[in-house]
PQR file of N, CA, C, O and H, with PARSE charges and radii, in Angstrom:
ATOM      1  N   UNK A   1      57.647  50.747  10.018 -0.4000 1.5000
ATOM      2  CA  UNK A   1      56.887  50.646  11.232 -0.0000 2.0000
ATOM      3  C   UNK A   1      57.462  51.781  12.300  0.5500 1.7000
ATOM      4  O   UNK A   1      58.668  51.976  12.447 -0.5500 1.4000
ATOM      5  N   UNK A   2      56.507  52.451  12.971 -0.4000 1.5000
ATOM      6  CA  UNK A   2      56.941  53.314  14.059 -0.0000 2.0000
ATOM      7  C   UNK A   2      56.616  52.797  15.299  0.5500 1.7000
ATOM      8  O   UNK A   2      55.592  52.141  15.489 -0.5500 1.4000
ATOM      9  H   UNK A   2      55.527  52.292  12.852  0.4000 1.0000
ATOM     10  N   UNK A   3      57.502  53.076  16.227 -0.4000 1.5000
ATOM     11  CA  UNK A   3      57.434  52.655  17.632 -0.0000 2.0000
ATOM     12  C   UNK A   3      57.460  53.763  18.512  0.5500 1.7000
ATOM     13  O   UNK A   3      58.289  54.660  18.355 -0.5500 1.4000
ATOM     14  H   UNK A   3      58.334  53.608  16.072  0.4000 1.0000
ATOM     15  N   UNK A   4      56.453  53.783  19.612 -0.4000 1.5000
ATOM     16  CA  UNK A   4      56.575  54.796  20.625 -0.0000 2.0000
ATOM     17  C   UNK A   4      56.706  54.098  21.939  0.5500 1.7000
ATOM     18  O   UNK A   4      55.806  53.374  22.365 -0.5500 1.4000
ATOM     19  H   UNK A   4      55.779  53.055  19.739  0.4000 1.0000
ATOM     20  N   UNK A   5      57.805  54.307  22.573 -0.4000 1.5000
ATOM     21  CA  UNK A   5      57.987  53.478  23.926 -0.0000 2.0000
ATOM     22  C   UNK A   5      57.697  54.566  24.982  0.5500 1.7000
ATOM     23  O   UNK A   5      58.168  55.702  24.917 -0.5500 1.4000
ATOM     24  H   UNK A   5      58.536  54.895  22.226  0.4000 1.0000
ATOM     25  N   UNK A   6      56.899  54.132  25.938 -0.4000 1.5000
ATOM     26  CA  UNK A   6      56.626  55.026  27.092 -0.0000 2.0000
ATOM     27  C   UNK A   6      57.199  54.343  28.414  0.5500 1.7000
ATOM     28  O   UNK A   6      57.687  53.215  28.344 -0.5500 1.4000
ATOM     29  H   UNK A   6      56.516  53.209  25.991  0.4000 1.0000
ATOM     30  N   UNK A   7      57.140  54.973  29.507 -0.4000 1.5000
ATOM     31  CA  UNK A   7      57.740  54.503  30.664 -0.0000 2.0000
ATOM     32  C   UNK A   7      56.986  53.167  31.111  0.5500 1.7000
ATOM     33  O   UNK A   7      55.849  52.912  30.711 -0.5500 1.4000
ATOM     34  H   UNK A   7      56.744  55.889  29.564  0.4000 1.0000
ATOM     35  N   UNK A   8      57.573  52.485  31.814 -0.4000 1.5000
ATOM     36  CA  UNK A   8      57.118  51.286  32.653 -0.0000 2.0000
ATOM     37  C   UNK A   8      56.686  50.117  31.669  0.5500 1.7000
ATOM     38  O   UNK A   8      55.750  49.384  31.988 -0.5500 1.4000
ATOM     39  H   UNK A   8      58.495  52.692  32.139  0.4000 1.0000
ATOM     40  N   UNK A   9      57.343  49.948  30.514 -0.4000 1.5000
ATOM     41  CA  UNK A   9      57.077  48.861  29.761 -0.0000 2.0000
ATOM     42  C   UNK A   9      55.889  48.922  28.791  0.5500 1.7000
ATOM     43  O   UNK A   9      55.432  47.856  28.377 -0.5500 1.4000
ATOM     44  H   UNK A   9      58.104  50.543  30.254  0.4000 1.0000
ATOM     45  N   UNK A  10      55.339  50.126  28.384 -0.4000 1.5000
ATOM     46  CA  UNK A  10      54.076  50.373  27.461 -0.0000 2.0000
ATOM     47  C   UNK A  10      54.856  50.696  26.132  0.5500 1.7000
ATOM     48  O   UNK A  10      55.774  51.515  26.089 -0.5500 1.4000
ATOM     49  H   UNK A  10      55.710  50.992  28.720  0.4000 1.0000
ATOM     50  N   UNK A  11      54.468  50.075  25.204 -0.4000 1.5000
ATOM     51  CA  UNK A  11      54.944  50.365  23.746 -0.0000 2.0000
ATOM     52  C   UNK A  11      53.823  50.233  22.830  0.5500 1.7000
ATOM     53  O   UNK A  11      53.097  49.238  22.825 -0.5500 1.4000
ATOM     54  H   UNK A  11      53.723  49.409  25.239  0.4000 1.0000
ATOM     55  N   UNK A  12      53.670  51.280  22.017 -0.4000 1.5000
ATOM     56  CA  UNK A  12      52.666  51.252  21.002 -0.0000 2.0000
ATOM     57  C   UNK A  12      53.427  51.354  19.535  0.5500 1.7000
ATOM     58  O   UNK A  12      54.168  52.297  19.258 -0.5500 1.4000
ATOM     59  H   UNK A  12      54.259  52.088  22.021  0.4000 1.0000
ATOM     60  N   UNK A  13      53.170  50.347  18.706 -0.4000 1.5000
ATOM     61  CA  UNK A  13      53.728  50.285  17.421 -0.0000 2.0000
ATOM     62  C   UNK A  13      52.690  50.423  16.230  0.5500 1.7000
ATOM     63  O   UNK A  13      51.662  49.745  16.209 -0.5500 1.4000
ATOM     64  H   UNK A  13      52.569  49.580  18.931  0.4000 1.0000
ATOM     65  N   UNK A  14      52.981  51.246  15.338 -0.4000 1.5000
ATOM     66  CA  UNK A  14      52.098  51.271  14.110 -0.0000 2.0000
ATOM     67  C   UNK A  14      52.625  50.148  13.164  0.5500 1.7000
ATOM     68  O   UNK A  14      53.739  50.239  12.650 -0.5500 1.4000
ATOM     69  H   UNK A  14      53.816  51.796  15.355  0.4000 1.0000
ATOM     70  N   UNK A  15      51.858  49.165  12.963 -0.4000 1.5000
ATOM     71  CA  UNK A  15      52.173  47.989  12.153 -0.0000 2.0000
ATOM     72  C   UNK A  15      51.794  48.128  10.686  0.5500 1.7000
ATOM     73  O   UNK A  15      52.395  47.454   9.849 -0.5500 1.4000
ATOM     74  H   UNK A  15      50.953  49.091  13.381  0.4000 1.0000
ATOM     75  N   UNK A  16      50.828  48.969  10.332 -0.4000 1.5000
ATOM     76  CA  UNK A  16      50.531  49.187   8.932 -0.0000 2.0000
ATOM     77  C   UNK A  16      49.245  50.255   8.960  0.5500 1.7000
ATOM     78  O   UNK A  16      48.913  50.890   9.960 -0.5500 1.4000
ATOM     79  H   UNK A  16      50.340  49.517  11.012  0.4000 1.0000
ATOM     80  N   UNK A  17      48.631  50.318   7.735 -0.4000 1.5000
ATOM     81  CA  UNK A  17      47.599  51.262   7.652 -0.0000 2.0000
ATOM     82  C   UNK A  17      46.426  51.046   8.552  0.5500 1.7000
ATOM     83  O   UNK A  17      45.653  50.131   8.267 -0.5500 1.4000
ATOM     84  H   UNK A  17      48.901  49.802   6.922  0.4000 1.0000
ATOM     85  N   UNK A  18      46.207  51.782   9.601 -0.4000 1.5000
ATOM     86  CA  UNK A  18      45.147  51.644  10.457 -0.0000 2.0000
ATOM     87  C   UNK A  18      45.423  50.454  11.471  0.5500 1.7000
ATOM     88  O   UNK A  18      44.483  50.010  12.131 -0.5500 1.4000
ATOM     89  H   UNK A  18      46.835  52.525   9.833  0.4000 1.0000
ATOM     90  N   UNK A  19      46.585  49.980  11.590 -0.4000 1.5000
ATOM     91  CA  UNK A  19      46.889  48.809  12.481 -0.0000 2.0000
ATOM     92  C   UNK A  19      48.020  49.358  13.514  0.5500 1.7000
ATOM     93  O   UNK A  19      49.024  49.978  13.164 -0.5500 1.4000
ATOM     94  H   UNK A  19      47.349  50.341  11.054  0.4000 1.0000
ATOM     95  N   UNK A  20      47.684  49.025  14.821 -0.4000 1.5000
ATOM     96  CA  UNK A  20      48.420  49.309  16.019 -0.0000 2.0000
ATOM     97  C   UNK A  20      48.716  48.265  16.760  0.5500 1.7000
ATOM     98  O   UNK A  20      47.865  47.378  16.824 -0.5500 1.4000
ATOM     99  H   UNK A  20      46.869  48.521  15.105  0.4000 1.0000
ATOM    100  N   UNK A  21      49.823  48.124  17.408 -0.4000 1.5000
ATOM    101  CA  UNK A  21      50.161  46.967  18.422 -0.0000 2.0000
ATOM    102  C   UNK A  21      50.430  47.699  19.774  0.5500 1.7000
ATOM    103  O   UNK A  21      51.261  48.601  19.884 -0.5500 1.4000
ATOM    104  H   UNK A  21      50.515  48.845  17.356  0.4000 1.0000
ATOM    105  N   UNK A  22      49.702  47.262  20.728 -0.4000 1.5000
ATOM    106  CA  UNK A  22      49.933  47.853  22.006 -0.0000 2.0000
ATOM    107  C   UNK A  22      50.569  46.673  22.970  0.5500 1.7000
ATOM    108  O   UNK A  22      49.977  45.607  23.140 -0.5500 1.4000
ATOM    109  H   UNK A  22      49.026  46.530  20.638  0.4000 1.0000
ATOM    110  N   UNK A  23      51.791  46.967  23.557 -0.4000 1.5000
ATOM    111  CA  UNK A  23      52.362  46.074  24.414 -0.0000 2.0000
ATOM    112  C   UNK A  23      52.386  46.567  25.833  0.5500 1.7000
ATOM    113  O   UNK A  23      52.653  47.751  26.037 -0.5500 1.4000
ATOM    114  H   UNK A  23      52.272  47.832  23.419  0.4000 1.0000
ATOM    115  N   UNK A  24      52.150  45.819  26.747 -0.4000 1.5000
ATOM    116  CA  UNK A  24      52.050  46.293  28.135 -0.0000 2.0000
ATOM    117  C   UNK A  24      52.974  45.191  28.845  0.5500 1.7000
ATOM    118  O   UNK A  24      52.609  44.016  28.813 -0.5500 1.4000
ATOM    119  H   UNK A  24      51.933  44.857  26.581  0.4000 1.0000
ATOM    120  N   UNK A  25      54.065  45.525  29.432 -0.4000 1.5000
ATOM    121  CA  UNK A  25      54.846  44.670  30.092 -0.0000 2.0000
ATOM    122  C   UNK A  25      54.779  45.070  31.617  0.5500 1.7000
ATOM    123  O   UNK A  25      55.327  46.089  32.039 -0.5500 1.4000
ATOM    124  H   UNK A  25      54.362  46.480  29.458  0.4000 1.0000
ATOM    125  N   UNK A  26      54.124  44.263  32.351 -0.4000 1.5000
ATOM    126  CA  UNK A  26      53.893  44.551  33.775 -0.0000 2.0000
ATOM    127  C   UNK A  26      55.128  44.261  34.633  0.5500 1.7000
ATOM    128  O   UNK A  26      55.746  43.210  34.462 -0.5500 1.4000
ATOM    129  H   UNK A  26      53.679  43.436  32.008  0.4000 1.0000
ATOM    130  N   UNK A  27      55.484  45.102  35.491 -0.4000 1.5000
ATOM    131  CA  UNK A  27      56.783  44.735  36.162 -0.0000 2.0000
ATOM    132  C   UNK A  27      56.517  43.582  37.120  0.5500 1.7000
ATOM    133  O   UNK A  27      55.442  43.504  37.714 -0.5500 1.4000
ATOM    134  H   UNK A  27      54.982  45.956  35.630  0.4000 1.0000
ATOM    135  N   UNK A  28      57.522  42.656  37.281 -0.4000 1.5000
ATOM    136  CA  UNK A  28      57.432  41.469  38.051 -0.0000 2.0000
ATOM    137  C   UNK A  28      58.035  41.856  39.408  0.5500 1.7000
ATOM    138  O   UNK A  28      59.222  41.595  39.603 -0.5500 1.4000
ATOM    139  H   UNK A  28      58.396  42.720  36.798  0.4000 1.0000
ATOM    140  N   UNK A  29      57.322  42.449  40.342 -0.4000 1.5000
ATOM    141  CA  UNK A  29      57.793  42.806  41.651 -0.0000 2.0000
ATOM    142  C   UNK A  29      56.769  42.472  42.721  0.5500 1.7000
ATOM    143  O   UNK A  29      55.558  42.527  42.506 -0.5500 1.4000
ATOM    144  H   UNK A  29      56.357  42.662  40.183  0.4000 1.0000
ATOM    145  N   UNK A  30      57.257  42.156  43.778 -0.4000 1.5000
ATOM    146  CA  UNK A  30      56.462  41.720  44.867 -0.0000 2.0000
ATOM    147  C   UNK A  30      55.964  43.004  45.620  0.5500 1.7000
ATOM    148  O   UNK A  30      56.720  43.806  46.168 -0.5500 1.4000
ATOM    149  H   UNK A  30      58.241  42.111  43.953  0.4000 1.0000
ATOM    150  N   UNK A  31      54.640  43.094  45.578 -0.4000 1.5000
ATOM    151  CA  UNK A  31      53.962  44.207  46.199 -0.0000 2.0000
ATOM    152  C   UNK A  31      53.511  43.979  47.563  0.5500 1.7000
ATOM    153  O   UNK A  31      52.715  43.079  47.829 -0.5500 1.4000
ATOM    154  H   UNK A  31      54.026  42.443  45.132  0.4000 1.0000
ATOM    155  N   UNK A  32      54.012  44.792  48.462 -0.4000 1.5000
ATOM    156  CA  UNK A  32      53.664  44.542  49.934 -0.0000 2.0000
ATOM    157  C   UNK A  32      52.258  45.083  50.179  0.5500 1.7000
ATOM    158  O   UNK A  32      51.614  45.686  49.320 -0.5500 1.4000
ATOM    159  H   UNK A  32      54.659  45.524  48.245  0.4000 1.0000
ATOM    160  N   UNK A  33      51.860  44.841  51.332 -0.4000 1.5000
ATOM    161  CA  UNK A  33      50.483  45.238  51.689 -0.0000 2.0000
ATOM    162  C   UNK A  33      50.467  46.687  52.485  0.5500 1.7000
ATOM    163  O   UNK A  33      49.431  47.140  52.971 -0.5500 1.4000
ATOM    164  H   UNK A  33      52.383  44.352  52.030  0.4000 1.0000
ATOM    165  N   UNK A  34      51.507  47.233  52.543 -0.4000 1.5000
ATOM    166  CA  UNK A  34      51.644  48.685  53.243 -0.0000 2.0000
ATOM    167  C   UNK A  34      50.977  49.637  52.196  0.5500 1.7000
ATOM    168  O   UNK A  34      50.672  49.240  51.071 -0.5500 1.4000
ATOM    169  H   UNK A  34      52.349  46.866  52.148  0.4000 1.0000
ATOM    170  N   UNK A  35      50.769  50.910  52.629 -0.4000 1.5000
ATOM    171  CA  UNK A  35      50.108  51.810  51.677 -0.0000 2.0000
ATOM    172  C   UNK A  35      50.824  52.085  50.491  0.5500 1.7000
ATOM    173  O   UNK A  35      50.160  52.362  49.492 -0.5500 1.4000
ATOM    174  H   UNK A  35      51.017  51.232  53.543  0.4000 1.0000
ATOM    175  N   UNK A  36      52.148  52.060  50.412 -0.4000 1.5000
ATOM    176  CA  UNK A  36      52.740  52.189  48.984 -0.0000 2.0000
ATOM    177  C   UNK A  36      52.327  50.979  48.065  0.5500 1.7000
ATOM    178  O   UNK A  36      52.048  51.092  46.872 -0.5500 1.4000
ATOM    179  H   UNK A  36      52.687  51.835  51.223  0.4000 1.0000
ATOM    180  N   UNK A  37      52.328  49.802  48.787 -0.4000 1.5000
ATOM    181  CA  UNK A  37      51.921  48.731  47.969 -0.0000 2.0000
ATOM    182  C   UNK A  37      50.556  48.720  47.374  0.5500 1.7000
ATOM    183  O   UNK A  37      50.297  48.321  46.238 -0.5500 1.4000
ATOM    184  H   UNK A  37      52.556  49.710  49.756  0.4000 1.0000
ATOM    185  N   UNK A  38      49.672  49.211  48.271 -0.4000 1.5000
ATOM    186  CA  UNK A  38      48.225  49.410  47.839 -0.0000 2.0000
ATOM    187  C   UNK A  38      48.130  50.422  46.611  0.5500 1.7000
ATOM    188  O   UNK A  38      47.362  50.239  45.665 -0.5500 1.4000
ATOM    189  H   UNK A  38      49.881  49.535  49.193  0.4000 1.0000
ATOM    190  N   UNK A  39      48.962  51.469  46.724 -0.4000 1.5000
ATOM    191  CA  UNK A  39      49.012  52.458  45.597 -0.0000 2.0000
ATOM    192  C   UNK A  39      49.391  51.840  44.335  0.5500 1.7000
ATOM    193  O   UNK A  39      48.820  52.091  43.274 -0.5500 1.4000
ATOM    194  H   UNK A  39      49.585  51.617  47.492  0.4000 1.0000
ATOM    195  N   UNK A  40      50.439  50.962  44.475 -0.4000 1.5000
ATOM    196  CA  UNK A  40      51.021  50.277  43.248 -0.0000 2.0000
ATOM    197  C   UNK A  40      49.973  49.343  42.675  0.5500 1.7000
ATOM    198  O   UNK A  40      49.767  49.308  41.462 -0.5500 1.4000
ATOM    199  H   UNK A  40      50.903  50.757  45.337  0.4000 1.0000
ATOM    200  N   UNK A  41      49.304  48.577  43.543 -0.4000 1.5000
ATOM    201  CA  UNK A  41      48.321  47.742  43.046 -0.0000 2.0000
ATOM    202  C   UNK A  41      47.258  48.411  42.214  0.5500 1.7000
ATOM    203  O   UNK A  41      46.842  47.941  41.155 -0.5500 1.4000
ATOM    204  H   UNK A  41      49.471  48.605  44.529  0.4000 1.0000
ATOM    205  N   UNK A  42      46.791  49.678  42.826 -0.4000 1.5000
ATOM    206  CA  UNK A  42      45.742  50.379  42.114 -0.0000 2.0000
ATOM    207  C   UNK A  42      46.174  50.843  40.863  0.5500 1.7000
ATOM    208  O   UNK A  42      45.422  50.847  39.889 -0.5500 1.4000
ATOM    209  H   UNK A  42      47.129  50.060  43.687  0.4000 1.0000
ATOM    210  N   UNK A  43      47.384  51.251  40.822 -0.4000 1.5000
ATOM    211  CA  UNK A  43      48.117  51.902  39.601 -0.0000 2.0000
ATOM    212  C   UNK A  43      48.178  50.721  38.450  0.5500 1.7000
ATOM    213  O   UNK A  43      48.009  50.970  37.256 -0.5500 1.4000
ATOM    214  H   UNK A  43      47.995  51.248  41.614  0.4000 1.0000
ATOM    215  N   UNK A  44      48.417  49.524  38.922 -0.4000 1.5000
ATOM    216  CA  UNK A  44      48.555  48.580  38.028 -0.0000 2.0000
ATOM    217  C   UNK A  44      47.004  48.353  37.424  0.5500 1.7000
ATOM    218  O   UNK A  44      46.812  48.320  36.209 -0.5500 1.4000
ATOM    219  H   UNK A  44      48.554  49.322  39.892  0.4000 1.0000
ATOM    220  N   UNK A  45      46.088  48.224  38.247 -0.4000 1.5000
ATOM    221  CA  UNK A  45      44.616  48.040  37.865 -0.0000 2.0000
ATOM    222  C   UNK A  45      44.198  49.186  36.823  0.5500 1.7000
ATOM    223  O   UNK A  45      43.556  48.942  35.802 -0.5500 1.4000
ATOM    224  H   UNK A  45      46.243  48.252  39.235  0.4000 1.0000
ATOM    225  N   UNK A  46      44.601  50.365  37.168 -0.4000 1.5000
ATOM    226  CA  UNK A  46      44.267  51.520  36.312 -0.0000 2.0000
ATOM    227  C   UNK A  46      44.886  51.361  34.833  0.5500 1.7000
ATOM    228  O   UNK A  46      44.289  51.756  33.832 -0.5500 1.4000
ATOM    229  H   UNK A  46      45.123  50.563  37.998  0.4000 1.0000
ATOM    230  N   UNK A  47      46.045  50.790  34.810 -0.4000 1.5000
ATOM    231  CA  UNK A  47      46.751  50.587  33.510 -0.0000 2.0000
ATOM    232  C   UNK A  47      45.974  49.530  32.682  0.5500 1.7000
ATOM    233  O   UNK A  47      45.808  49.645  31.468 -0.5500 1.4000
ATOM    234  H   UNK A  47      46.530  50.469  35.624  0.4000 1.0000
ATOM    235  N   UNK A  48      45.531  48.542  33.384 -0.4000 1.5000
ATOM    236  CA  UNK A  48      44.853  47.342  32.623 -0.0000 2.0000
ATOM    237  C   UNK A  48      43.260  47.880  32.196  0.5500 1.7000
ATOM    238  O   UNK A  48      42.638  47.477  31.214 -0.5500 1.4000
ATOM    239  H   UNK A  48      45.666  48.449  34.371  0.4000 1.0000
ATOM    240  N   UNK A  49      42.796  48.849  33.151 -0.4000 1.5000
ATOM    241  CA  UNK A  49      41.572  49.320  32.816 -0.0000 2.0000
ATOM    242  C   UNK A  49      41.555  50.327  31.592  0.5500 1.7000
ATOM    243  O   UNK A  49      40.603  50.419  30.818 -0.5500 1.4000
ATOM    244  H   UNK A  49      43.302  49.177  33.949  0.4000 1.0000
ATOM    245  N   UNK A  50      42.620  51.008  31.516 -0.4000 1.5000
ATOM    246  CA  UNK A  50      42.865  51.909  30.389 -0.0000 2.0000
ATOM    247  C   UNK A  50      43.067  51.001  29.151  0.5500 1.7000
ATOM    248  O   UNK A  50      42.518  51.250  28.078 -0.5500 1.4000
ATOM    249  H   UNK A  50      43.394  50.933  32.145  0.4000 1.0000
ATOM    250  N   UNK A  51      43.841  49.989  29.336 -0.4000 1.5000
ATOM    251  CA  UNK A  51      44.055  49.085  28.021 -0.0000 2.0000
ATOM    252  C   UNK A  51      42.700  48.514  27.485  0.5500 1.7000
ATOM    253  O   UNK A  51      42.405  48.399  26.295 -0.5500 1.4000
ATOM    254  H   UNK A  51      44.287  49.786  30.208  0.4000 1.0000
ATOM    255  N   UNK A  52      41.905  48.168  28.585 -0.4000 1.5000
ATOM    256  CA  UNK A  52      40.561  47.612  28.343 -0.0000 2.0000
ATOM    257  C   UNK A  52      39.685  48.567  27.543  0.5500 1.7000
ATOM    258  O   UNK A  52      39.033  48.224  26.557 -0.5500 1.4000
ATOM    259  H   UNK A  52      42.144  48.261  29.551  0.4000 1.0000
ATOM    260  N   UNK A  53      39.729  49.880  28.089 -0.4000 1.5000
ATOM    261  CA  UNK A  53      39.062  50.976  27.382 -0.0000 2.0000
ATOM    262  C   UNK A  53      39.336  51.288  26.059  0.5500 1.7000
ATOM    263  O   UNK A  53      38.442  51.665  25.301 -0.5500 1.4000
ATOM    264  H   UNK A  53      40.259  50.159  28.891  0.4000 1.0000
ATOM    265  N   UNK A  54      40.634  51.149  25.669 -0.4000 1.5000
ATOM    266  CA  UNK A  54      41.199  51.429  24.294 -0.0000 2.0000
ATOM    267  C   UNK A  54      40.757  50.008  23.416  0.5500 1.7000
ATOM    268  O   UNK A  54      40.505  50.096  22.214 -0.5500 1.4000
ATOM    269  H   UNK A  54      41.360  50.843  26.284  0.4000 1.0000
ATOM    270  N   UNK A  55      40.709  49.030  23.958 -0.4000 1.5000
ATOM    271  CA  UNK A  55      40.269  47.813  23.151 -0.0000 2.0000
ATOM    272  C   UNK A  55      38.776  47.903  22.849  0.5500 1.7000
ATOM    273  O   UNK A  55      38.315  47.622  21.743 -0.5500 1.4000
ATOM    274  H   UNK A  55      40.914  48.958  24.934  0.4000 1.0000
ATOM    275  N   UNK A  56      38.007  48.329  23.942 -0.4000 1.5000
ATOM    276  CA  UNK A  56      36.597  48.560  23.687 -0.0000 2.0000
ATOM    277  C   UNK A  56      36.248  49.543  22.705  0.5500 1.7000
ATOM    278  O   UNK A  56      35.306  49.343  21.938 -0.5500 1.4000
ATOM    279  H   UNK A  56      38.382  48.557  24.841  0.4000 1.0000
ATOM    280  N   UNK A  57      37.052  50.768  22.666 -0.4000 1.5000
ATOM    281  CA  UNK A  57      36.845  51.720  21.636 -0.0000 2.0000
ATOM    282  C   UNK A  57      37.144  51.163  20.165  0.5500 1.7000
ATOM    283  O   UNK A  57      36.408  51.384  19.204 -0.5500 1.4000
ATOM    284  H   UNK A  57      37.817  50.931  23.290  0.4000 1.0000
ATOM    285  N   UNK A  58      38.266  50.449  20.120 -0.4000 1.5000
ATOM    286  CA  UNK A  58      38.492  49.795  18.900 -0.0000 2.0000
ATOM    287  C   UNK A  58      37.544  48.909  18.431  0.5500 1.7000
ATOM    288  O   UNK A  58      37.282  48.868  17.229 -0.5500 1.4000
ATOM    289  H   UNK A  58      38.864  50.269  20.901  0.4000 1.0000
ATOM    290  N   UNK A  59      37.000  48.195  19.236 -0.4000 1.5000
ATOM    291  CA  UNK A  59      35.824  47.220  18.846 -0.0000 2.0000
ATOM    292  C   UNK A  59      34.715  47.964  18.343  0.5500 1.7000
ATOM    293  O   UNK A  59      34.144  47.549  17.334 -0.5500 1.4000
ATOM    294  H   UNK A  59      37.213  48.228  20.212  0.4000 1.0000
ATOM    295  N   UNK A  60      34.304  49.089  18.954 -0.4000 1.5000
ATOM    296  CA  UNK A  60      33.009  49.822  18.692 -0.0000 2.0000
ATOM    297  C   UNK A  60      33.344  50.616  17.327  0.5500 1.7000
ATOM    298  O   UNK A  60      32.457  50.954  16.544 -0.5500 1.4000
ATOM    299  H   UNK A  60      34.768  49.426  19.773  0.4000 1.0000
ATOM    300  N   UNK A  61      34.671  50.871  17.128 -0.4000 1.5000
ATOM    301  CA  UNK A  61      34.977  51.823  15.882 -0.0000 2.0000
ATOM    302  C   UNK A  61      35.259  51.042  14.702  0.5500 1.7000
ATOM    303  O   UNK A  61      35.519  51.604  13.638 -0.5500 1.4000
ATOM    304  H   UNK A  61      35.392  50.596  17.765  0.4000 1.0000
TER
END
C-alpha cells in the first residue's frame, strides 16, 4: 500500500488495484469571526467541496 500525506491532515492511500482511500482530518480549532477566521472557514469549506467533487467523479466513472 502506498500512502501520500499532504499538509493539514489530508492523506491518500492506494489500497489495491483501482482502490484509493482519502482521509481528511479537519483541525479542531476555534475559529473567530474576524477576517482571518472568515478566511479559515472558507478554506475549510473549499476542502470539503473538493472532496465532494472527487467523490462525484468517482461515482460517475
